[in-house]
C-alpha positions in Angstrom: 173.0 188.3 75.2 176.2 186.8 76.6 177.3 183.2 77.0 177.9 184.1 80.7 174.1 184.6 81.0 173.8 180.8 80.7 176.3 180.0 83.4 174.6 178.5 86.4 174.9 175.6 88.8 173.1 172.4 87.8 173.4 169.5 90.2 174.2 166.3 88.4 171.3 164.5 90.1 168.9 166.8 88.3 170.3 165.8 84.8 168.3 162.9 83.2 170.4 159.8 82.7 167.9 158.2 80.3 165.3 159.7 78.0 161.7 159.9 79.1 159.3 157.3 77.9 157.4 158.1 75.9 159.9 160.6 74.5 157.4 163.4 74.0 156.5 163.3 77.7 159.7 165.1 78.6 159.2 168.5 80.3 159.1 171.8 78.4 159.6 175.2 80.0 157.8 178.0 78.1 158.5 181.7 78.5 155.8 184.2 77.4 157.9 187.0 76.0 155.3 189.7 76.5 154.5 189.0 80.2 157.6 187.1 81.3 155.4 184.3 82.7 157.0 180.9 82.8 154.9 177.8 82.2 155.8 174.2 82.7 154.4 171.9 80.0 155.2 168.7 78.2 157.0 168.5 74.9 153.9 167.0 73.2 152.4 170.5 73.8 155.0 172.3 71.7 152.6 172.6 68.7 150.6 175.0 70.8 153.6 177.4 70.7 154.7 177.2 67.1 153.6 179.7 64.5 152.2 178.3 61.3 
């Protein structure tokens, strides 16, 4: 993996200027490593993706 892989255009108007309220309602993008499927969830769902 190269740092250049993370070089992309991100318009300033798409960058949050204040945190989401409640904080855990912020968006979370999840990548399934086996299938390559991308899912859009909320940060409060992160426990569904953590291994015990």
